[in-house]
VOROGU-649859 format. One record per residue (C-alpha): x, y, z; residue in one letter. Coordinates in steps of 0.25 Angstrom, whole numbers. Each point is the difference from the previous one (the first is absolute). Last residue first. Layout:
BEGIN
rec x=X	y=Y	z=Z	residuo=A
...
END
This chain:
BEGIN
rec x=40	y=-139	z=-109	residuo=R
rec x=9	y=-4	z=-12	residuo=A
rec x=-4	y=11	z=-9	residuo=A
rec x=4	y=11	z=10	residuo=T
rec x=14	y=-6	z=0	residuo=S
rec x=6	y=-7	z=12	residuo=R
rec x=12	y=8	z=6	residuo=A
rec x=14	y=-5	z=-3	residuo=Q
rec x=8	y=4	z=12	residuo=Y
rec x=15	y=-1	z=-2	residuo=E
rec x=9	y=-3	z=12	residuo=I
rec x=15	y=2	z=2	residuo=G
rec x=9	y=-6	z=9	residuo=I
rec x=14	y=5	z=3	residuo=N
rec x=0	y=-4	z=14	residuo=Q
rec x=3	y=13	z=6	residuo=D
rec x=-7	y=7	z=-11	residuo=P
rec x=-14	y=-6	z=2	residuo=L
rec x=-7	y=5	z=-12	residuo=Y
rec x=-15	y=1	z=-4	residuo=I
rec x=-5	y=5	z=-14	residuo=D
rec x=14	y=0	z=-6	residuo=L
rec x=5	y=10	z=-10	residuo=S
rec x=6	y=1	z=-13	residuo=Q
rec x=9	y=11	z=-5	residuo=Q
rec x=13	y=-7	z=4	residuo=G
rec x=-2	y=-12	z=9	residuo=L
rec x=14	y=0	z=6	residuo=W
rec x=-3	y=14	z=6	residuo=S
rec x=-12	y=-5	z=8	residuo=P
rec x=-13	y=7	z=-4	residuo=R
rec x=-10	y=-3	z=11	residuo=S
rec x=-15	y=2	z=-2	residuo=Q
rec x=-3	y=-6	z=14	residuo=H
rec x=11	y=-1	z=10	residuo=I
rec x=0	y=-11	z=11	residuo=V
rec x=11	y=1	z=10	residuo=R
rec x=0	y=-13	z=9	residuo=R
rec x=-3	y=-2	z=15	residuo=E
rec x=-15	y=0	z=-3	residuo=P
rec x=1	y=-11	z=-11	residuo=F
rec x=-14	y=-6	z=-1	residuo=A
rec x=-7	y=13	z=4	residuo=E
rec x=8	y=8	z=-10	residuo=R
rec x=-3	y=-10	z=-11	residuo=V
rec x=-15	y=0	z=3	residuo=S
rec x=0	y=16	z=0	residuo=R
rec x=7	y=0	z=-14	residuo=V
rec x=-11	y=-10	z=-4	residuo=H
rec x=-11	y=8	z=5	residuo=A
rec x=5	y=13	z=-7	residuo=V
rec x=0	y=-8	z=-13	residuo=F
rec x=-14	y=-5	z=2	residuo=D
rec x=-4	y=15	z=3	residuo=A
rec x=7	y=4	z=-12	residuo=R
rec x=-7	y=-10	z=-9	residuo=V
rec x=-14	y=4	z=7	residuo=P
rec x=3	y=14	z=-4	residuo=Q
rec x=5	y=-2	z=-14	residuo=E
rec x=-12	y=-7	z=-5	residuo=A
rec x=-9	y=12	z=-3	residuo=M
END
């Protein structure tokens, strides 16, 4: 099942962003009002920066 490794990779990326910007708010799976029904994987709201995480597919491994 590929979901667990992908989830672990995503959690590691969120952790990396939080470590890189310890003084900033870092939100995962954020839905800012200006984005409508869509969401951002990682969002730094005070800087208005969104990060989308595209995991490698199982076929690419």
